[in-house]
C-alpha positions as CSV (number, residue, x, y, z in Angstrom):
1,X,1.5,4.5,15.0
2,X,0.5,0.7,15.4
3,X,0.3,-1.8,12.7
4,X,-1.9,-4.3,14.0
5,X,-2.2,-7.0,11.4
6,X,-0.4,-8.0,7.7
7,X,-1.3,-11.4,6.8
8,X,-0.9,-12.4,3.5
9,X,-2.6,-15.7,2.3
10,X,0.4,-18.5,1.8
11,X,-0.2,-18.8,-1.9
12,X,0.3,-15.2,-2.5
13,X,3.4,-14.4,0.1
14,X,6.8,-13.9,-2.1
15,X,4.3,-11.5,-4.7
16,X,5.5,-8.5,-3.0
17,X,1.9,-8.1,-1.6
18,X,2.9,-7.4,2.1
19,X,5.8,-4.9,0.4
20,X,2.8,-3.0,-1.1
21,X,1.1,-3.1,1.9
22,X,3.9,-2.1,4.4
23,X,5.0,0.7,2.1
24,X,1.3,1.9,2.2
25,X,1.0,1.8,6.2
26,X,4.9,3.9,6.6
27,X,3.0,6.7,3.9
28,X,0.3,7.1,5.9
29,X,2.4,7.1,8.7
30,X,4.2,9.9,7.3
31,X,1.3,11.7,6.0
32,X,0.4,12.0,9.8
33,X,3.4,13.3,10.9
34,X,4.2,10.2,13.1
35,X,7.8,9.9,14.6
36,X,7.7,6.0,14.9
37,X,5.6,3.3,13.6
38,X,5.6,-0.1,15.7
39,X,3.8,-3.4,15.8
40,X,4.4,-7.1,17.4
41,X,5.2,-9.8,15.8
42,X,5.2,-13.6,17.2
43,X,8.4,-14.9,18.6
44,X,8.1,-18.0,16.1
45,X,7.2,-16.4,12.9
46,X,10.7,-15.8,11.6
47,X,9.5,-15.1,7.8
48,X,7.5,-12.2,9.4
49,X,10.7,-11.3,11.4
50,X,12.9,-10.9,8.3
51,X,10.0,-9.1,6.6
52,X,9.6,-6.5,9.0
53,X,13.7,-6.2,9.5
54,X,13.5,-5.7,5.6
55,X,11.8,-2.4,6.3
56,X,13.9,-1.3,9.2
57,X,12.0,-2.6,12.1
58,X,14.1,-3.5,15.3
59,X,13.2,-5.1,18.5
60,X,12.7,-3.1,21.5
61,X,11.1,-5.4,23.6
62,X,8.2,-8.3,23.8
63,X,4.9,-9.3,25.5
64,X,4.3,-12.6,26.8
65,X,0.2,-13.3,26.6
66,X,-2.0,-16.5,27.1
67,X,-4.2,-18.1,24.5
68,X,-6.5,-20.7,26.2
69,X,-3.7,-22.4,28.4
70,X,-1.0,-21.6,25.8
71,X,1.6,-18.8,26.9
72,X,2.6,-17.1,23.4
73,X,5.5,-13.9,23.4
74,X,4.9,-11.3,20.8
75,X,8.3,-9.4,20.2
76,X,7.8,-5.6,19.9
77,X,9.3,-3.9,16.9
78,X,9.8,-0.4,16.2
79,X,11.0,1.7,13.3
80,X,12.0,6.0,13.5
81,X,10.5,7.7,11.0
């Protein structure tokens, strides 16, 4: 199962809203008998990387893509369920 987006507006960050959303996504994955959940996170988004690490995600690869003329890299993270 893939988590595509978890965004929380800056003024609402640190209120544990992201954690509520993440726990809900993990519950759905377990209900669907998934054995792994994965996502991509921008290489320079250190706050998000720390958030995902807190939930047990580990880096398993990376993906480089182009936005306009800007090459960007997402780290691919996965968690075994």
